[in-house]
C-alpha positions, 0 to 999 in steps of 0.5 A: 122470305129472308134467310136467317141473318149471318150477321154480315156487317159494313164499314169498309176501308178505302185506298188511293191505290186503284187496281182498276185504273191500271188495267189498260196496260196489258203488260202490267202483269201484277195488276192483271194478276191481282185483278184475276185473283180478286174477281175470278172467284166471284165470276166463277161463283156467279156462273155456277149459281146460274146453273153452268157446270164447272167446265162451262163456268171456267169458260165464262171466266176466261171469256170475261177476263179476255173481254175485259182486257180487250175492252179496256184498250178500246176507247168506246168500250172500256170502263169510264167512271162517269158511266157508273161503278166498275162493278156494273160494267163488269157484271154486264160482261158476266151476264153477256158471257153466261148468256152466250155460254148457255146458247153454246151449250146443249140444254141437257148440260144445264144444272136446273137446280142452280136457279140460273134465272134468279142469278141472271135477273140479279145482273144488269140488262145489256141495255140498262143503265142502272143507278149506282144504288141498284148496282150496289144492291145486286153486287152485295147479293152476288158477293154473298153468293160468292162467299157461300160458294167459297165457304162451301169448299172449305167445310164438310158436306154435312156442315154445309148441308145443315147451314143450307137447310137451317139458314138458307132454306129456313127449315126448323132445327127438328126438320134438319135433325130428322132429315140429316140424322144429326143432333140439335147441338150439331145443327147449332154448331154448324150454323154458327161456324158456317155463318161466321165463315160466310160473314168473314168471306163476304166482308173480305170480298166486299173490302177487296172489291171496294178498295180495288175500285176506290177513286178510279183515275180515268188517266190510268186507263190508257193503253199504248 
């Protein structure tokens, strides 16, 4: 059952400056710094949603960034636009590293409430070559999850609980009021505020990742 809409829109800017195109140069601290700033919150949100604890999610982030750096210097492993969108390539790395982290961690360290299988199922299979439309659908879903994760850290616990129950879990206003001991007005206000923040954060993530991957030039991938 679909959650109540937060009203997220589309219509994203484009740019000729390709962040992805410069990642073959390890000495380009500005490009790698921007890459980490942009994609780290997304990778962390995916890892957390998969059920990894914070320390394990941080390990996944480190492993993905390192793997991306090494792969971008390897002709057989680096990203090539003819193989699909960069986000599909990156999501494969995230999937592999989350799987490896689960294998390393004792099962008791997994937060079973995180819905890990659902998240992993949104990521490309290791051997799969998915059409751009499917990668795009999964990517938008994951950006929405990342936006929720980011917003959760910016609002009060009570406001997020209201949003989670009323919008994401589609509980009635009366059920939320009864369980959280809040008024209907508090429910409506929290829903509107958090939904607006999620919409805004989703749009920000979409715009920045779209701009970073726009018009990638293969010639920008060469290392020394």
